[in-house]
C-alpha positions in Angstrom: 74.5 130.1 -19.8 77.6 129.1 -21.0 78.8 125.4 -21.6 80.4 124.2 -18.4 83.9 123.1 -19.2 86.2 120.7 -16.5 89.5 121.3 -17.2 92.5 119.5 -15.9 95.3 121.8 -14.0 98.9 120.6 -14.2 100.2 121.5 -11.0 102.9 119.2 -10.7 101.2 116.2 -8.8 98.5 113.8 -9.5 96.7 112.1 -6.6 97.5 108.8 -5.9 95.6 105.8 -6.6 96.4 104.5 -3.7 94.8 105.3 -0.4 95.7 109.5 0.3 94.5 110.0 3.5 93.4 113.5 3.0 92.6 115.9 5.5 90.7 119.2 5.0 91.3 122.1 7.4 89.4 125.0 6.8 89.0 128.1 8.6 87.7 131.7 7.4 89.7 131.8 4.8 92.1 129.0 3.9 91.3 125.9 3.0 94.2 123.4 3.0 94.0 119.7 2.0 96.8 117.2 2.5 96.4 114.3 0.5 99.3 111.7 -0.9 100.4 112.6 -4.6 102.5 111.3 -6.8 104.8 113.9 -9.3 104.4 114.2 -12.5 108.1 113.5 -13.1 109.5 110.2 -13.6 111.3 108.5 -11.4 109.5 110.0 -8.4 107.5 108.4 -5.7 104.5 109.1 -3.5 104.8 112.1 -1.4 102.3 113.9 0.9 101.0 117.5 -0.5 98.9 120.2 0.4 96.6 122.1 -1.7 96.3 125.7 -0.6 93.4 127.5 -1.0 93.5 130.9 -0.5 90.3 133.3 -0.1 88.7 130.0 0.0 84.8 131.0 0.1 83.6 127.3 0.8 85.0 123.9 0.7 83.4 120.2 0.9 85.3 117.0 1.0 83.2 113.6 0.9 81.3 111.7 -1.8 81.3 110.7 -4.2 84.5 108.3 -4.3 85.9 107.1 -7.1 83.7 104.6 -8.0 80.8 106.4 -8.0 82.3 109.8 -9.6 80.4 108.8 -13.0 77.4 110.2 -11.0 78.6 113.8 -10.2 77.0 116.6 -12.2 80.4 117.3 -14.0 81.1 114.0 -14.9 79.7 114.2 -18.5 81.8 117.8 -18.7 85.2 116.2 -18.4 85.5 115.3 -14.8 87.9 112.2 -14.2 88.8 110.1 -11.8 92.6 110.9 -9.5 92.9 114.1 -10.9 92.9 117.9 -10.4 90.6 120.2 -12.2 89.0 123.5 -12.7 85.6 124.4 -13.2 84.7 126.9 -15.9 82.0 128.6 -15.8 81.1 127.3 -12.3 77.8 126.2 -11.6 78.4 126.0 -7.9 79.5 129.5 -7.8 76.3 130.5 -9.8 74.1 129.1 -7.1 76.3 130.9 -4.6 75.7 134.2 -5.9 71.9 133.6 -6.2 71.9 132.8 -2.7 73.9 136.0 -1.6 71.9 138.0 -4.2 68.6 137.3 -1.6 70.6 139.7 0.9 72.6 141.8 -1.0 70.8 142.4 -4.1 72.8 145.4 -5.5 76.2 143.5 -4.7 78.1 141.9 -7.4 80.0 139.0 -5.8 83.1 138.4 -8.0 83.9 134.9 -9.2 86.3 132.7 -7.5 87.8 129.7 -9.2 85.9 126.1 -8.9 88.7 123.7 -7.9 87.6 119.8 -7.9 90.1 117.0 -6.5 89.0 113.7 -7.5 90.8 111.0 -4.7 90.7 107.5 -4.2 87.1 106.8 -1.8 86.3 111.1 -1.6 86.1 113.9 -3.9 87.2 117.8 -2.6 85.9 120.8 -4.1 86.4 124.5 -3.4 85.7 128.2 -4.6 89.2 129.8 -4.3 90.5 132.7 -5.6 94.4 131.7 -5.5 95.1 127.8 -5.7 98.7 126.3 -5.2 99.9 122.8 -4.6 103.0 122.2 -2.3 105.0 119.6 -1.4 104.6 119.3 2.7 108.3 119.9 3.3 107.4 123.2 1.9 104.2 124.1 3.6 104.7 122.1 6.7 101.7 121.1 8.7 103.5 122.3 12.3 102.8 126.1 11.2 99.3 125.3 10.6 98.6 123.8 14.4 100.4 126.6 15.7 98.1 128.8 14.1 95.0 126.7 14.9 96.0 127.0 18.7 96.3 130.7 19.1 94.0 133.1 20.0 92.4 136.0 18.1 94.6 138.4 20.5 98.0 135.9 19.6 97.0 135.3 15.8 96.7 139.3 15.5 100.3 139.8 16.8 101.9 137.3 14.6 102.2 138.1 10.7 101.1 135.2 8.2 102.6 132.1 7.8 102.1 131.9 4.0 105.4 129.7 2.7 107.8 131.4 0.4 106.0 132.7 -3.1 105.6 130.1 -5.4 104.2 130.2 -9.0 100.2 129.2 -8.7 98.3 127.4 -11.5 97.0 130.0 -13.9 93.8 131.0 -13.8 
């Protein structure tokens, strides 16, 4: 197995050191993590952002908090507090593939990106194909709430509510 590396992602935002109030919404294909962040540009205050993980295989939000992050298995490989990272290659992805091979031994499951966002009191991780962070003003929660309340029939009649194209972080 290759050596695991945790690489910081520069997406224009970093999680705030203060209470970020994370909210995770994950449906069958997209995970959205709303949290408070600071823009990397100077003279910009904190704002709510949303990390959009499209074609998200799985996600988790919770332990470890910032004080216990040193106990995370990926901490020795470069994981730090209050940041956004990608893990290459992903031990979690290897675990998912091994589990999938039990039922589908001939299927070569493609790799997803392993993203980690370390926050005050929480850590978010996901396996996703596409990852982008938007200011909430560009990806309003109202659209997501409307989508959550739709029946299957209504959802099939409405076009995707994805925000305008924006450059996603490079893999």
